[in-house]
PAVO-59205 format. One record per residue (C-alpha): x, y, z; residue in three letters. Coordinates in steps of 0.5 Angstrom, whole numbers, plus 500, padded with zeros to 3 digits. Layout:
N
XYZALA/...
END
This chain:
664
500500500MET/503507498ASN/504512503LYS/498517500GLN/493511501ARG/496509508ARG/495517510GLN/488517507ALA/486510511LEU/489513517LEU/485519517GLY/479515516VAL/480511522LEU/482517526ILE/476521524SER/471515525SER/474514532ALA/473521533LEU/466521531VAL/464515535LEU/467518541SER/462523541PHE/457518539VAL/459515546GLY/459521550MET/452522548MET/450515549ALA/453516556ALA/449522558VAL/443519556VAL/444512560LEU/448515564PRO/455512565SER/461516567LEU/465510565LYS/463510558VAL/463518558PHE/470518561ALA/473513556VAL/469516550SER/472523552ALA/479521552ALA/478518545VAL/476524543SER/482528545TYR/487523543VAL/484523536ALA/483530535ASP/491531537LEU/493525532LEU/489529526LEU/492535527HIS/499532528SER/498528522ALA/496534518GLN/490530515SER/486533510SER/480530514THR/480536518LEU/478540512ASP/472536511ARG/470536518LEU/470544518ARG/466544512ASP/461539515SER/461544521ARG/464540526PHE/471544526GLY/475544532LEU/472550536THR/465546535ILE/468540538ARG/470543544PHE/464546545LEU/460540544ILE/464536549ARG/463541554GLN/456541554PHE/456534554LEU/460534560LEU/455539563LEU/449534561GLY/453529565LEU/453533571CYS/446534571GLY/444527569ALA/448524575MET/447530580ALA/442535582ASP/442541578ILE/444545583ASP/450541586SER/457543587PHE/460540581VAL/455542576ILE/456550579GLN/463549579MET/464546572THR/459551569ALA/463557572VAL/470554570GLY/468553563LEU/465560563LEU/471564566LEU/476560561LEU/472561555PHE/472569557ALA/480568558LEU/480564551GLN/476570548LEU/481575550ALA/487572548TYR/484571541GLY/482578541ALA/489581543VAL/492577538LEU/487579532LYS/488586534HIS/496585534VAL/496582527ARG/491587524LYS/495593526LYS/501590524ARG/498588517ALA/497596517GLU/504597516LEU/505600509PRO/510594507TYR/515589509THR/522588507THR/528583507ARG/535585506GLY/534592507LEU/536595514ASP/530598517MET/532597524GLU/532605525SER/524604525LEU/524601532GLY/519596530ILE/519591535ARG/518583534ARG/511580535MET/510575541PRO/514569541HIS/511564536PRO/509559541PHE/504564544LEU/502565537MET/502559533ASN/496555533LYS/494559539HIS/486556538VAL/488549539ARG/493551545LYS/488555549THR/482550548LEU/486544551HIS/486548557LEU/480545559ASP/483538560VAL/484539568PRO/477542569LEU/474536565PHE/478531568ALA/477534575GLY/469534574ALA/469527572LEU/473525578GLY/469529583THR/463525580MET/466519581ALA/469520588THR/464525590ASP/470529593ASN/469536591TRP/477537591ARG/478534584PHE/473539580VAL/475545585THR/483544583TYR/482542576GLY/478549575GLY/483553579ILE/488550574LEU/485551568SER/483558569VAL/490560572SER/493557566ALA/489561561GLY/490567566TYR/497566566ILE/498565558ALA/494572557LEU/499575562LEU/505572558VAL/502575552LEU/500582554LEU/508585554PRO/510582547GLY/503584544ALA/504591547ARG/511592544ASN/509589538ALA/504595537LEU/509600538ILE/509602531LEU/511608526PRO/506612522SER/505610515ALA/509617513ASP/515615518THR/515608515ALA/515610508ILE/520616509ASP/525611512GLU/524606506LEU/525611501ASN/532613505HIS/534606505GLU/532605498LEU/536612496ALA/542609500ARG/542602496TYR/540606489ARG/536600485PRO/536600478GLN/532594476VAL/526591479ALA/523584479LEU/515585480TYR/511580482PHE/503579484THR/498574484PHE/491573487ALA/492565489ALA/498565493ILE/502559495SER/508556494ARG/506552488ASP/506559484PHE/512562487MET/516558482TYR/515564477GLN/519568481VAL/524563484ASN/527561478MET/529568476TRP/533569483LEU/540567481GLU/539571474SER/538577478LEU/544576483GLU/548575477ALA/546582474MET/551588473ASP/545593475LEU/543593482ARG/537589483PRO/531589487ILE/524585488ILE/518588489VAL/512584491LEU/505586493ARG/502580497GLU/505579504ARG/504571504ALA/509571498THR/515573502LEU/513566506ARG/515562499TYR/520567496LEU/527563496ASP/533565499ALA/536571496THR/541576497SER/537581493VAL/533586497PRO/526585497VAL/520590499ILE/513588499CYS/508593499VAL/501591499PRO/497597497LYS/497601491ALA/497608494GLU/504606498TYR/507603492LEU/506610489ALA/510613494ARG/516609494VAL/522612491GLU/527609486MET/530615482PRO/535610479GLU/530605477LEU/530604469ARG/528597468VAL/522593471CYS/521585470LEU/515582470TYR/515574470PRO/507574470GLY/501577467ASN/496580473ALA/492585474GLY/496589479LYS/502590474ASN/498596472VAL/500599479HIS/508599477MET/506600469LEU/504607471GLN/511609472ARG/513612466HIS/520613467ASP/521605467VAL/522601461LYS/517595463HIS/519588460VAL/515581460PHE/520575462ILE/515570463GLY/516564467HIS/517559462GLY/518558454ASP/512554451SER/507553446ASP/502554450LYS/497561449ALA/500564455ALA/507564452SER/504569447SER/499573450ASN/496579447ARG/496583454VAL/504583453SER/503588448LYS/503593454VAL/510592456PHE/516596452ASP/520589451GLU/518582451ILE/524578453TRP/524571450VAL/529565450ALA/530564442GLY/527565435ARG/521561437ALA/518566442GLY/519571437ARG/515567432ASP/509566437ARG/508573438TYR/509575431GLU/504570429ARG/499574433ILE/498579428LYS/498587431HIS/499584438ALA/507586439VAL/512590434ARG/518586432HIS/523591436ASP/519589442GLN/522582442ILE/529581445VAL/532574445GLU/536573451VAL/536565452GLY/534561458ARG/539563464PRO/536557468GLN/538552464LEU/546553465MET/546547470SER/544542465LEU/548536462HIS/549536455ARG/547529451TRP/553525450THR/550520445GLY/549515450GLN/545513456THR/548516462SER/545513468GLN/547506470PRO/539504469VAL/536507463PRO/532513466THR/525516463VAL/523522466ILE/515523466TYR/514530467ALA/507532465PRO/504539466THR/498541470TRP/490541468GLU/490548466GLY/485553469TRP/479550465THR/477544462ASP/477547455ASP/484548455ALA/486541459CYS/494540457TYR/495535461THR/496527459SER/496525466VAL/488524466ILE/487520459PRO/494517458ALA/498517465GLY/497510468GLU/497507461LYS/504510460LEU/507508467ILE/504501466GLU/507500459THR/514503462LEU/514498467LEU/512492463ALA/518493458HIS/523488457GLU/529492459ARG/528494466ARG/527502466LEU/528507472ARG/522512472ILE/522519475ILE/515522476TYR/516529476LYS/509532475PRO/507540475HIS/506542482PRO/499544481LEU/497537478THR/490536481GLY/489543484SER/483544480ARG/481537477SER/479532481ALA/480527475ALA/487529475ALA/488529482GLY/486521482ALA/490519476ALA/496523479HIS/495518486ARG/494512482ARG/501513478ILE/504514484ILE/501508487ALA/504504481LEU/511506482LEU/511505489GLU/508498488GLU/513496483ASP/519499488ASN/516495493ALA/516488489ARG/523490487ARG/526492493PHE/522490499GLY/522495505ARG/527500505SER/534498507SER/538501513SER/542505508ASP/536508505ALA/533509512ARG/540512514THR/540517508ALA/533519510ALA/535521517ARG/541525514LYS/536528509LEU/531530515ALA/537533518ARG/539537512ILE/531539511ASP/531542519LYS/538546517ARG/534549511ILE/528551515ALA/532554521ASP/536558516LEU/530560512SER/527563519GLU/527570520ARG/525574526GLY/524572533VAL/524564531ARG/531565527SER/537561530PRO/541565526TYR/539572527PRO/545575525ASP/546572518LEU/546577512THR/541575507GLU/547574502ALA/550569508GLU/544566509ARG/543564502THR/549561501ALA/548557506ARG/541555504ILE/544553497ARG/550549500ARG/545545504SER/540544498ARG/546541494ASN/548536499GLN/541534500ALA/540533492GLY/547529492ASP/544525498LEU/537524495TYR/540520489TRP/545516493SER/539514498ALA/536509494VAL/538503489PRO/540505482ASP/534502479GLU/529505484ALA/523509481HIS/523516484HIS/516520485VAL/519528486VAL/514532489LEU/518537493ASP/523542491ARG/529537492ILE/531535487PRO/530540482THR/527539475LEU/534541472ASN/537535477ASP/532530475CYS/534532467PHE/541531469ASN/539524472HIS/535522466SER/536519459ASP/529520456LEU/523525457LEU/516524456ILE/512530457GLY/506535455ASP/506541451MET/509546456SER/516549458SER/519543461VAL/520540454VAL/523547451SER/528546457ASP/529539456PHE/531541449VAL/537544452ALA/540537454THR/539535446ARG/537528449LYS/531524446PRO/524526448TYR/517525447ALA/510529447ILE/503527447PHE/499529442ASN/493529446LEU/488532441GLU/490526436GLY/492531430LEU/496529424PRO/503529426ASP/505534421ASP/500539423GLN/501537430PHE/509539429ARG/507545425ASN/502548430GLU/507546436GLN/514548435ARG/517544441THR/514538437ALA/519539431TYR/524534434ALA/520530438SER/517523438TYR/510523438LEU/505519443LEU/498518442ASP/493516448LEU/494509447ASP/502510448CYS/503508440ASN/510511439GLY/513510445LEU/517504442ALA/521509438GLU/522513443ALA/525508448LEU/529505442ASP/532512441ALA/534512448MET/537505448LEU/540505441HIS/542512440PRO/545510433GLU/537509431ARG/535516434ASP/532519428THR/531525431MET/538527434ALA/540532428ALA/533535429TYR/534537436ARG/540540435GLU/536545430GLN/531546435LEU/535547441LYS/538553437GLU/531555435TYR/528555442LEU/533557446LEU/538561442GLY/546560441PRO/550557446ASP/555562446TYR/555567449PRO/551564454PRO/544566456SER/546569463VAL/551574459VAL/545575454ARG/540576459PHE/545581463ASN/547585457ALA/539586455ALA/538589462ALA/544593461ASN/542596454ASP/535597456LEU/538601462TYR/542605458ARG/537607453ARG/532608459GLY/537613462VAL/538617456GLY/530618455ASP/529620463PHE/536623466PRO/537621473ILE/536627477GLU/539627484TYR/537631490PRO/544635490GLU/542636483GLN/535638484ALA/538644489GLN/543646484ILE/538647478LEU/533650483ALA/
END
């Protein structure tokens, strides 16, 4: 049984136990039975803890069914009062003490949550957040300790345990001390927690005015003098979308110009990779308009979004669409891109995509800069490079609508994996789906899980349970992950508060390289890989594979840089010539239909390179898609920025404050 199935089954079992425990408590009130109630209550507490510890998806379903965490605690407390009334007089000491204790505890929990909500609301009113800029002079205090803030609802709700246990103890023994001491302990714990929180909350609310904060930011920016910005905004913020920014970080760091990153949603900072480039996050357009960067002449946009307009209004800046991948999808030649001064594409293919859209963009708006992200890829040697011939299946996601479903996962993914597993030659499979796979389509999510199950079951047949070496490597990976997480923390939680962003970035990248090396050595050469995390990277997966099978996406364009054989699914069943003409990335590919016809030819090209009929076409296609090898793309990208900056300075001369005074 694969890991996802085990987790799903465990979630079902725990949630079933949780629901049954509440049924047991209700039955115990009716009977009444103190013993049944005590056992059922204990099971409910334990099941709650297990569900949260496992981060089970069942929690979302319970919340959607109006049986969320707070409701469960309230029901349990009402059932306790019901049991007290059933087993004792309505005016008995135990029911009075329990009711008073629960009311006092509820008031303290309410006050605790209200304080934190107020602190978060006021902090959110700060006009910006920064990283890599020295803003200490603002005197902004740190938030209360994370232990007091993170998951505070769960923590404060569980303060009812002493009172709960005390009430049961008093009903069992008729001894008033249990409920009295339990109530005192619960209420005291809530009161102490509130007292501990208040000083930190008060300090966190000592904030500068918006005007003061903006003035200080402008002062720091005047010292740094940014010349080129990468601007990103997106409505649905998650780690899965931040790859659009993260892929450009090293290219920014390699620029001659002084770069800065401008974000619009605070949550994006949480998912932004480590970088030595300074970052400002300005949620409100009115504050962004007041941010002064007088030497800024180039702004780069990895995505098309409505709030791009807030930066596009800067008339003294040249605006450039750089995208977040180069493919034959419609997004890679969007008419909206005509609003930019320039559009930077990888190669001639990108230019042709835009020029096929009549009246969309001018010829001189398009600049070919290559793909700097591909510098780490290993070039094909003319033979399989892995101990076991390796196929990477890297499908794209389902897209925003069913009308433009680009993924092969739903109609052909399982068939492909089954065919590869049944091949007469033992193959290794790397499954590296798009991070958004299954996020919109339930069918894609189900097919994705079945593919994972097939690979994990085959690994289990081949190797049985994980070896001691693999378990040792897993422990080492866990330690590296912990180190990366610690290095990524900033503020009060950071174990490394004195590190500069450049030092922090260097350490994180060294740790990731170590984790990548360890990942591949952790399992036998023949073992299949399901890669869903950031380690190993897509480029690393390319370097450990001999053949790509994919869909119409930028993954294919990037893989062409290796010159290794690849295959693309012709999902619409078009004639081969028509498909290759419409999808330029398919020019040098082996084509697969939904029954995986054509796979044999692709595998033959990998296993017997002398039969690879597409090798010469891949050389041509690489030049067409990604441009020449020399000068390297990172040099061309930098040169394009420098050239545009010089032209921008010529159009809008920089006026320094000293010059303004002289001119005045």
